[in-house]
C-alpha positions, -999 to 999 in steps of 0.1 A, spaced: 0 0 0 28 24 9 46 16 -24 15 23 -45 10 56 -27 46 64 -33 43 56 -70 11 76 -73 29 106 -58 56 101 -85 29 102 -112 23 64 -117 -11 50 -107 -14 13 -99 -43 -9 -88 -36 -15 -51 -60 -44 -49 -43 -62 -78 -9 -57 -63 -20 -70 -29 -37 -101 -45 -6 -108 -66 19 -106 -38 -4 -126 -15 -8 -153 -42 30 -154 -48 36 -157 -10 12 -186 -7 29 -204 -37 63 -198 -22 52 -211 11 40 -244 -4 74 -247 -21 92 -241 12 97 -203 10 99 -185 44 99 -149 32 69 -131 19 67 -116 -16 62 -79 -15 70 -48 -36 102 -31 -24 102 6 -15 119 31 -37 97 36 -68 107 73 -73 144 65 -71 142 37 -96 121 58 -119 147 86 -118 174 60 -127 154 50 -158 140 17 -146 109 4 -163 90 -29 -163 120 -47 -177 139 -39 -145 113 -58 -124 112 -88 -148 150 -89 -148 152 -87 -110 126 -114 -106 144 -138 -130 178 -131 -114 166 -136 -78 144 -166 -88 171 -184 -107 196 -175 -81 175 -191 -54 168 -222 -75 204 -228 -85 220 -216 -53 244 -189 -66 229 -160 -45 249 -169 -14 281 -167 -34 272 -133 -48 263 -120 -13 297 -131 0 315 -118 -31 299 -83 -34 311 -60 -5 284 -43 16 301 -10 8 289 -15 -28 253 -21 -20 249 4 9 251 36 -12 223 23 -34 201 18 -3 211 52 10 201 69 -23 168 51 -23 162 61 13 170 98 5 146 98 -24 118 83 -3 123 108 25 125 137 0 93 126 -16 76 125 18 82 162 21 77 172 -16 44 152 -20 27 166 11 15 201 19 42 223 32 23 230 64 25 193 73 63 194 75 63 194 113 40 163 113 64 145 90 94 154 112 75 142 143 68 109 125 105 102 120 113 102 158 101 67 166 121 53 137 152 72 148 147 58 184 144 22 170 176 25 151 194 41 181 182 13 204 192 -13 179 227 0 175 231 6 212 221 -31 219 246 -43 192 274 -22 207 267 -36 242 266 -72 229 299 -66 211 314 -53 243 303 -83 262 279 -62 284 243 -71 292 215 -46 288 201 -56 322 234 -45 337 228 -9 328 219 14 357 211 50 364 207 74 335 221 50 310 194 24 318 166 51 316 179 64 283 181 29 267 146 20 280 132 53 267 147 46 232 133 10 233 98 21 244 97 48 217 111 25 190 90 -6 196 61 -6 171 77 24 154 58 20 121 24 22 138 36 50 162 49 70 132 15 67 115 -4 77 146 18 106 154 20 119 118 -17 116 112 -27 131 145 -2 160 142 -14 167 106 -50 169 117 -40 191 146 -21 215 122 -52 217 100 -73 225 130 -94 193 130 -90 187 167 -116 159 169 -100 139 142 -66 144 159 -82 132 192 -95 101 174 -60 92 162 -44 96 196 -73 76 212 -66 47 189 -29 51 198 -37 48 235 -58 16 228 -29 1 208 -5 7 237 -26 -16 259 -17 -45 235 20 -37 229 14 -26 193 30 7 202 56 13 230 58 -23 241 79 -26 273 91 -61 262 127 -61 248 116 -77 215 85 -55 212 62 -85 214 24 -82 218 4 -91 248 -31 -88 264 -35 -59 288 -38 -81 319 -7 -100 310 16 -71 302 37 -76 334 44 -39 336 23 -7 343 41 11 314 14 3 288 -13 18 311 8 49 316 11 54 278 -26 47 273 -34 72 300 -11 98 284 -26 93 249 -61 94 264 -54 126 283 -41 142 251 -72 131 232 -95 145 259 -76 178 259 -79 181 221 -116 171 223 -122 198 249 -104 225 229 -126 216 199 -156 230 217 -141 264 224 -153 294 206 -140 296 170 -135 326 148 -164 334 125 -164 313 93 -141 286 107 -152 250 99 -173 236 127 -156 202 127 -124 217 141 
C-alpha cells in the first residue's frame, strides 16, 4: 500500500488491490514450495524511476533472484559483493523516499512528518546501542542509572515504530489543519494500541500481549497519556471559534 501511494505521488497510478492479490498469491505459492519470506514490492519507486528503470527492471530482478534461489548462486554473490557497494544504493533510495515524503505533502504538514520520524530514529538508536553492548560483552540488564533510563526510553519509543509514526504523523497533521476531533481520534486509537503492545511495548523484542498479562504498568501509563491528550484536544474543539471557521475543528 505504501509503495502504490509512493508511486502515485511520483505520477504512476497502480491498482492497489491487484498488487496485494498478486503478492499474496505469490507468497502462498512460495510457502507451499518451502519459502519462508513473503513476496512484497520493495520501497523506492521514485528513485528507480529517476534512474530510468521500467517494467524490464522488475522482470530482470525477478528472474535473477528466482534463478539464483533455485540454482544456489545467490549466497556466493552475497559473499563476493562487498556491503560497501550495496549500501550507497540503499542510502540513495532512502534519501529519495524521504525527500518525496516532504515534496508530495502540503508544506504546512512538514512538522508532522518530522515528528513521525522520531520513533524510527529511536528504534535505530536502540538497535545500534544493543549491538554495541553485545559486542562489548555487556548485558543490557546490567545498565543502571541514567544509561538504563535512556536505553529504556529509546526502546519504548522504538517498539512498534511503524504504527507509532503513522499515529503521530496523522494526529499531528490533523492538529495542524485545526481538525482537533480527528486528531483526538487518532491519539485515542494510539492509546488503545498501547494496551496490547502494538505501540511502545515494554518487552525487549517488542512483542504483543493482552492488557492483563503485560507484566508492567508502562502500557497503562502510555494509554493514559494518549487518552489525556485526546481528551484535551476534544475539549479544545468545543471552544469558541473565529467566524467562518469549519465547525468540525
